[in-house]
TIDRENLO-133785 format. One line per field, with one value per residue (C-alpha): residue number from 1; residue in one letter; z, y, x. Coordinates in nm, 2 decimals. Example, Ala and Ser with C-alpha at 12.3 -4.5 7.8 and 13.67 -1.06 7.14 Angstrom:
BEGIN
n = c(1|2) $
res = c(a|s) $
pz = c(0.78|0.71) $
py = c(-0.45|-0.11) $
px = c(1.23|1.37) $
***
This chain:
BEGIN
n = c(1|2|3|4|5|6|7|8|9|10|11|12|13|14|15|16|17|18|19|20|21|22|23|24|25|26|27|28|29|30|31|32|33|34|35|36|37|38|39|40|41|42|43|44|45|46|47|48|49|50|51|52|53|54|55|56|57|58|59|60|61|62|63|64|65|66|67|68|69|70|71|72|73|74|75|76|77|78|79|80|81|82|83|84|85|86|87|88|89|90|91|92|93|94|95|96|97|98|99|100|101|102|103|104|105|106|107|108|109|110|111|112|113|114|115|116|117|118|119|120|121|122|123|124|125|126|127|128|129|130|131|132|133|134|135|136|137|138|139|140|141|142|143|144|145|146|147|148|149|150|151|152|153|154|155|156|157|158|159|160|161|162|163|164|165|166|167|168|169|170|171|172|173|174|175|176|177|178|179|180|181|182|183|184|185|186|187|188|189|190|191|192|193|194|195|196|197|198|199|200|201|202|203|204|205|206|207|208|209|210|211|212|213|214|215|216|217|218|219|220|221|222|223|224|225|226|227|228|229|230|231|232|233|234|235|236|237|238|239|240|241|242|243|244|245|246|247|248|249|250|251|252|253|254|255|256|257|258|259|260|261|262|263|264|265|266|267|268|269|270|271|272|273|274|275|276|277|278|279|280|281|282|283|284|285|286|287|288|289|290|291|292|293|294|295|296|297|298|299|300|301|302|303|304|305|306|307|308|309|310|311|312|313|314|315|316|317|318|319|320|321|322|323|324|325|326|327|328|329|330|331|332|333|334|335|336|337|338|339|340|341|342|343|344|345|346|347|348|349|350|351|352|353|354|355|356|357|358|359|360|361|362|363|364|365|366|367|368|369|370|371|372|373|374|375|376|377|378|379|380|381|382|383|384|385|386|387|388|389|390|391|392|393|394|395|396|397|398|399|400|401|402|403|404) $
res = c(x|x|x|x|x|x|x|x|x|x|x|x|x|x|x|x|x|x|x|x|x|x|x|x|x|x|x|x|x|x|x|x|x|x|x|x|x|x|x|x|x|x|x|x|x|x|x|x|x|x|x|x|x|x|x|x|x|x|x|x|x|x|x|x|x|x|x|x|x|x|x|x|x|x|x|x|x|x|x|x|x|x|x|x|x|x|x|x|x|x|x|x|x|x|x|x|x|x|x|x|x|x|x|x|x|x|x|x|x|x|x|x|x|x|x|x|x|x|x|x|x|x|x|x|x|x|x|x|x|x|x|x|x|x|x|x|x|x|x|x|x|x|x|x|x|x|x|x|x|x|x|x|x|x|x|x|x|x|x|x|x|x|x|x|x|x|x|x|x|x|x|x|x|x|x|x|x|x|x|x|x|x|x|x|x|x|x|x|x|x|x|x|x|x|x|x|x|x|x|x|x|x|x|x|x|x|x|x|x|x|x|x|x|x|x|x|x|x|x|x|x|x|x|x|x|x|x|x|x|x|x|x|x|x|x|x|x|x|x|x|x|x|x|x|x|x|x|x|x|x|x|x|x|x|x|x|x|x|x|x|x|x|x|x|x|x|x|x|x|x|x|x|x|x|x|x|x|x|x|x|x|x|x|x|x|x|x|x|x|x|x|x|x|x|x|x|x|x|x|x|x|x|x|x|x|x|x|x|x|x|x|x|x|x|x|x|x|x|x|x|x|x|x|x|x|x|x|x|x|x|x|x|x|x|x|x|x|x|x|x|x|x|x|x|x|x|x|x|x|x|x|x|x|x|x|x|x|x|x|x|x|x|x|x|x|x|x|x|x|x|x|x|x|x|x|x|x|x|x|x|x|x|x|x|x|x|x|x|x|x|x|x|x|x|x|x|x|x|x|x|x|x|x|x) $
pz = c(6.85|6.72|6.82|6.60|6.29|6.38|6.41|6.08|5.90|6.05|5.97|5.61|5.56|5.74|5.42|5.33|5.65|5.75|6.05|6.31|6.19|6.23|6.60|6.66|6.50|6.70|7.02|6.93|6.85|7.19|7.36|7.20|7.30|7.66|7.67|7.56|7.77|8.10|8.06|8.03|8.36|8.57|8.74|8.83|8.98|9.19|9.32|9.41|9.60|9.79|9.88|10.01|10.23|10.36|10.44|10.63|10.83|10.92|11.02|11.24|11.41|11.48|11.63|11.86|11.67|11.60|11.65|11.92|11.93|12.26|12.44|12.27|12.45|12.33|12.32|12.30|11.93|12.00|12.12|11.84|11.67|11.38|11.31|11.60|11.82|11.99|12.16|12.49|12.78|13.07|13.29|13.28|13.18|12.84|12.86|12.81|12.56|12.55|12.26|12.34|12.14|12.22|12.17|12.38|12.65|12.93|12.83|12.95|13.31|13.36|13.61|13.67|13.79|13.81|13.83|13.85|13.54|13.56|13.47|13.35|13.03|13.23|13.45|13.32|13.66|13.64|13.29|13.41|13.70|13.47|13.24|13.52|13.65|13.31|13.19|13.52|13.50|13.15|13.24|13.52|13.41|13.31|13.27|13.17|12.85|12.86|13.11|13.03|13.23|13.21|13.29|13.39|13.38|13.53|13.31|13.17|12.79|12.74|12.96|12.79|12.45|12.59|12.78|12.46|12.28|12.57|12.62|12.25|12.32|12.67|12.61|12.27|12.42|12.63|12.64|12.79|12.67|12.80|12.75|12.83|12.91|13.00|13.23|13.21|13.54|13.51|13.47|13.77|13.98|13.91|14.04|14.34|14.48|14.63|14.80|14.95|14.99|15.36|15.44|15.23|15.50|15.74|15.50|15.25|15.25|15.32|15.45|15.30|15.04|14.70|14.40|14.23|14.55|14.52|14.28|14.56|14.74|14.44|14.62|14.91|14.69|14.38|14.46|14.38|14.07|13.88|13.73|13.95|13.70|13.82|14.15|14.22|14.13|14.24|14.27|14.23|14.25|13.95|14.15|14.18|14.05|14.02|14.11|14.06|13.85|13.91|13.87|14.21|14.38|14.29|14.47|14.79|14.75|14.84|15.18|15.29|15.62|15.65|15.67|15.51|15.21|15.14|15.13|15.22|15.36|15.68|15.67|15.71|15.86|16.19|15.99|16.21|16.53|16.44|16.30|16.60|16.85|17.04|17.07|17.19|17.44|17.58|17.57|17.67|17.67|17.31|17.03|16.78|16.60|16.77|16.55|16.44|16.53|16.82|16.73|16.48|16.25|15.99|15.62|15.30|14.99|14.73|14.67|14.75|14.68|14.66|14.69|14.53|14.58|14.95|14.98|14.82|15.06|15.38|15.58|15.83|15.56|15.39|15.72|15.79|15.46|15.60|15.68|16.04|16.11|15.94|16.16|16.47|16.42|16.32|16.64|16.85|16.73|16.70|16.35|16.08|15.78|15.43|15.24|15.11|15.10|15.30|15.59|15.58|15.57|15.85|16.07|16.03|16.06|16.41|16.50|16.28|16.18|16.07|15.75|15.63|15.53|15.60|15.30|15.37|15.37|15.07|14.85|14.91|15.02|15.08|15.05|15.18|15.49|15.53|15.89|15.99|15.95|16.09|16.46|16.47|16.40|16.72|16.65|16.27|16.21|16.42|16.15|15.84|15.89|15.65|15.68|15.40|15.02|14.83|14.56|14.48|14.55|14.62|14.56|14.76|14.82|14.51|14.66|14.41|14.36|14.36|14.04|14.00) $
py = c(13.29|13.59|13.46|13.15|13.36|13.55|13.22|13.08|13.40|13.38|13.01|13.07|13.28|13.06|12.92|13.26|13.31|13.18|12.95|13.22|13.42|13.12|13.09|13.45|13.42|13.11|13.28|13.57|13.34|13.17|13.50|13.59|13.26|13.31|13.66|13.55|13.24|13.36|13.70|13.55|13.35|13.63|13.73|13.38|13.30|13.62|13.55|13.19|13.30|13.56|13.30|13.06|13.33|13.43|13.06|13.02|13.34|13.23|12.88|13.03|13.27|12.99|12.77|13.05|13.03|13.40|13.56|13.34|13.52|13.64|13.90|13.83|13.75|13.47|13.54|13.34|13.31|13.49|13.80|14.06|14.15|14.39|14.73|14.97|14.74|14.86|14.69|14.82|14.68|14.50|14.58|14.84|14.61|14.55|14.18|14.12|14.28|14.29|14.33|14.50|14.69|15.05|15.19|14.93|14.84|14.98|14.74|14.44|14.33|14.14|13.86|13.83|13.51|13.45|13.13|13.05|12.86|12.82|12.51|12.34|12.24|12.02|11.85|11.60|11.61|11.98|11.94|11.68|11.90|12.19|11.98|11.87|12.23|12.39|12.12|12.14|12.52|12.50|12.23|12.43|12.79|13.01|13.39|13.64|13.83|14.11|13.93|13.81|13.57|13.69|13.43|13.56|13.32|13.40|13.20|13.14|13.14|12.76|12.71|12.99|12.83|12.50|12.68|12.84|12.51|12.34|12.62|12.60|12.24|12.27|12.58|12.46|12.39|12.71|12.86|13.19|13.47|13.46|13.62|13.48|13.69|13.57|13.77|13.72|13.57|13.74|14.09|14.04|13.91|14.22|14.43|14.21|14.15|14.50|14.48|14.13|14.07|14.14|13.90|13.61|13.51|13.45|13.26|13.08|12.73|12.74|13.05|13.39|13.57|13.41|13.63|13.35|13.29|13.64|13.52|13.31|13.64|13.78|13.79|13.99|14.28|14.24|14.57|14.74|14.53|14.54|14.86|15.06|14.99|14.63|14.63|14.26|13.94|13.57|13.38|13.01|12.71|12.48|12.16|12.24|12.08|12.29|12.16|12.48|12.79|12.99|13.31|13.22|13.26|13.63|13.69|13.63|13.97|14.12|13.95|14.12|14.30|14.66|14.65|14.31|14.31|13.93|13.64|13.31|12.96|12.82|12.56|12.21|12.04|12.11|12.28|12.59|12.41|12.26|12.58|12.79|12.53|12.76|13.04|12.79|12.65|13.00|13.09|12.77|12.95|13.09|13.02|13.03|12.70|12.56|12.39|12.55|12.67|12.86|12.83|13.01|12.73|12.96|13.00|12.80|13.01|12.77|12.99|13.37|13.66|13.97|14.31|14.51|14.84|14.77|14.65|14.98|15.19|15.00|15.18|14.89|14.63|14.84|14.92|14.54|14.50|14.72|14.52|14.63|14.53|14.19|14.13|14.24|14.00|13.71|13.76|13.80|13.48|13.30|13.23|13.06|12.93|12.80|12.85|13.20|13.42|13.17|13.20|13.58|13.59|13.34|13.54|13.88|13.71|13.60|13.97|14.13|13.89|14.18|14.21|13.87|13.74|13.37|13.17|12.86|12.55|12.42|12.68|12.52|12.17|12.06|11.69|11.65|11.42|11.44|11.56|11.28|11.04|11.26|11.30|11.45|11.16|11.19|11.55|11.55|11.53|11.85|12.04|11.83|11.82|12.03|12.04|12.17|12.15|12.12|12.38|12.34|12.04|12.11|11.82|11.96|11.76|11.56|11.41|11.24|11.43|11.24|11.18|11.35) $
px = c(6.32|6.51|6.85|6.80|6.75|7.07|7.26|7.13|7.23|7.58|7.62|7.52|7.83|8.08|8.24|8.38|8.58|8.92|8.95|9.03|8.74|8.52|8.62|8.54|8.20|8.11|8.21|7.98|7.70|7.73|7.73|7.40|7.25|7.36|7.22|6.88|6.87|6.99|6.85|6.50|6.56|6.72|6.40|6.30|6.65|6.64|6.29|6.38|6.68|6.47|6.21|6.48|6.63|6.29|6.20|6.53|6.48|6.13|6.25|6.52|6.28|6.03|6.31|6.43|6.76|6.81|7.15|7.31|7.64|7.79|7.58|7.26|6.93|6.71|6.34|6.02|5.92|5.59|5.78|5.75|6.08|5.98|6.11|6.13|6.34|6.65|6.94|7.08|7.27|7.11|7.41|7.67|7.96|7.79|7.82|7.45|7.21|6.84|6.60|6.27|6.02|6.10|5.75|5.57|5.83|5.62|5.34|5.54|5.58|5.90|5.96|6.34|6.51|6.89|7.09|7.46|7.57|7.94|8.15|7.84|8.01|8.25|7.98|7.73|7.57|7.50|7.37|7.12|7.01|6.96|6.75|6.52|6.49|6.41|6.17|5.97|5.97|5.83|5.58|5.42|5.49|5.21|5.21|4.95|4.93|5.19|5.41|5.76|5.98|6.35|6.61|6.95|7.25|7.59|7.82|8.16|8.20|8.20|7.90|7.72|7.74|7.62|7.34|7.21|7.20|7.02|6.77|6.66|6.56|6.43|6.21|6.07|5.72|5.69|5.34|5.46|5.69|6.05|6.39|6.73|7.04|7.39|7.61|7.99|8.11|8.45|8.29|8.06|8.34|8.54|8.26|8.19|8.53|8.59|8.25|8.27|8.64|8.64|8.36|8.50|8.75|8.45|8.23|8.45|8.61|8.98|9.16|9.19|8.98|9.00|8.91|8.71|8.50|8.35|8.08|7.93|7.84|7.65|7.31|7.47|7.56|7.34|7.17|7.50|7.56|7.23|7.10|6.85|6.57|6.58|6.40|6.32|6.48|6.46|6.78|6.76|6.99|7.02|6.93|6.56|6.25|5.93|5.59|5.40|5.39|5.71|5.50|5.33|5.67|5.68|5.36|5.55|5.71|5.38|5.39|5.72|5.67|5.81|6.19|6.23|6.47|6.51|6.27|6.43|6.36|6.50|6.78|6.63|6.93|7.12|7.40|7.41|7.36|7.70|7.85|7.76|7.88|8.11|7.86|7.60|7.84|7.90|7.53|7.34|7.00|7.03|6.78|7.07|7.09|6.78|6.51|6.18|5.93|6.09|6.46|6.68|6.80|6.96|6.88|6.92|7.00|6.86|6.56|6.58|6.36|6.58|6.40|6.68|6.49|6.45|6.81|6.93|6.72|6.79|7.05|7.07|7.14|7.41|7.57|7.60|7.80|8.08|8.39|8.41|8.05|8.10|8.40|8.22|7.93|8.15|8.35|8.04|7.89|8.22|8.12|8.33|8.14|8.20|7.87|7.91|7.60|7.40|7.63|7.62|7.25|7.22|7.46|7.30|6.96|7.05|7.10|6.84|6.56|6.35|6.55|6.41|6.07|6.05|5.93|5.72|5.94|5.75|5.91|6.25|6.19|6.55|6.62|6.97|7.01|7.39|7.37|7.14|7.43|7.70|7.62|7.27|7.04|6.85|6.73|6.74|6.37|6.31|6.49|6.40|6.02|5.82|5.45|5.23|5.24|5.58|5.62|5.99|6.21|6.57|6.81|7.10|7.41|7.33|7.01|6.78|6.45|6.12|5.93|5.60) $
***
């Protein structure tokens, strides 16, 4: 090599220099060697680094492990994410972002579901229930080409971080496109409280309206909270196990009669026979609290279809949200509940059943039997019975869910 000839020429004259000059010449010789050696390898080093970064990026994308910082939506790995993507808020408070391909957004049909996901980081029981729910949803879920399941979680910060980690594992074997968005529970509560404060004293445990309880009325006022572009959403409890394709549940929206704004399943225990005891005593011929098929047993909010568009346009429904009307109905029915949105829907359903579409009991097959052992054993089966196929099991009051 050329640099060896240079070194030899330099070394041949070493004897004529003093010691400090020798040091300088040796340093110069080493610099020449370094230049030739590393200079010849620079391109290879750069190329190798580039390949490593590309490999890491590809691995992260395939594992659904893209940017998992706050306010980022996770997506199915098949969802395209090349140039042309934009980020914009799902909700006005900016606590959740979505990534969608701007030039083809209209081509996708989105199926929205929402779940409460608060304090999950502190509860092993909730984590186990979430695992059962998500694995069964993935197992039975199937969507057509161009369809996307969008999962909304209302969460605190700690539970959000846990949820992201769990979902990367639980949704690893999905066969359908999906997106996940987390909504900050504090931000939603700030929006909800002014709307539902007046009704909380009628349908919350304890006395008075507690700020933190407002989130349990989210479904009541969701049409005011979510953007108008979102017209339908299904709200689900965590303690569910799916036995059929979740997509099929959305087809029930097409069965809503005119005027209906919410699809919901009846309560399968004599909860409201008990809660309406004073009204029933004063009105012995009433259907309120009576078992099906002819009675009005009330509702269970474990599975709800919310037609947000219909809720926004229904003058009747929005009038019932006014504090004076809530108080009037609560007084009329001598009602004092503790189950949040479920109580509100049950109460207004007694007066205006036309606002509700009755889902088949198999879409929310409740398993809790608490009231059977607390004074209502003789009539319990009249409420608990559910004929027909079971699509979703609901392990309410910590009831074990049967294995498949």
